[in-house]
C-alpha positions in Angstrom: -19.9 273.7 101.7 -22.9 275.2 99.6 -22.1 277.0 96.3 -24.9 278.6 93.9 -25.5 275.7 91.9 -26.0 273.5 94.9 -23.7 271.4 96.9 -20.1 271.0 96.5 -19.0 267.3 96.5 -17.3 266.4 100.0 -14.3 265.1 98.3 -13.8 268.3 96.5 -13.7 270.3 99.8 -11.2 267.9 101.4 -8.9 268.1 98.3 -9.2 271.9 98.5 -8.4 271.9 102.2 -5.4 269.4 101.6 -4.0 271.5 98.9 -4.7 275.0 100.1 -6.1 276.2 96.8 -9.4 277.8 96.3 -11.4 278.4 93.3 -14.6 280.1 93.1 -16.8 281.5 89.8 -19.9 283.8 89.5 -21.8 284.3 86.5 -22.4 287.9 86.2 -24.6 288.0 83.1 -26.0 285.4 80.8 -28.4 286.9 77.9 -29.7 285.5 74.9 -31.1 287.6 72.0 -33.3 285.8 69.4 -32.4 286.6 65.5 -35.0 288.8 63.9 -36.5 289.0 60.4 -34.4 292.2 60.1 -31.3 290.2 61.2 -29.7 286.9 60.1 -28.0 285.8 63.7 -28.9 286.4 67.1 -26.3 286.0 70.0 -25.9 284.4 73.3 -23.4 286.7 75.5 -22.2 285.6 79.2 -19.8 286.8 81.5 -18.3 285.3 84.4 -15.6 286.5 87.3 -13.3 284.1 89.1 -10.9 284.1 91.7 -8.5 281.5 92.9 -5.5 281.0 95.0 -2.5 278.6 94.0 0.8 277.5 95.4 2.9 279.3 93.0 1.7 282.7 94.4 1.6 281.9 98.1 -0.4 284.6 99.8 -1.9 286.4 96.6 -5.4 286.1 95.2 -5.7 286.0 91.2 -8.9 287.3 89.9 -10.0 286.8 86.3 -13.1 287.1 83.9 -14.3 285.5 80.9 -16.6 286.9 78.3 -18.4 284.7 75.6 -20.4 285.7 72.6 -21.8 282.9 70.6 -23.6 283.6 67.3 -27.4 282.1 66.8 -29.2 281.2 63.7 -32.6 281.6 63.2 -33.1 278.5 64.9 -31.8 279.7 68.2 -28.6 277.3 67.8 -25.1 277.9 67.0 -24.2 277.9 63.4 
């Protein structure tokens, strides 16, 4: 099985088959804005969406999203 980052280990694929579970994730955006002389901090933002199935909700697909904002100091690292 392949994913955006490469090949999924066969052990993981077999475990998903046996359990009947699925988990997928996609990075929607990932940007970095560096600090400027006018600002003290830059920021790194990322958003991902995910889908999964679980035995407790048979026949249902769960959908979620994650938004992350990290402040960066002038060196480009987290404070």
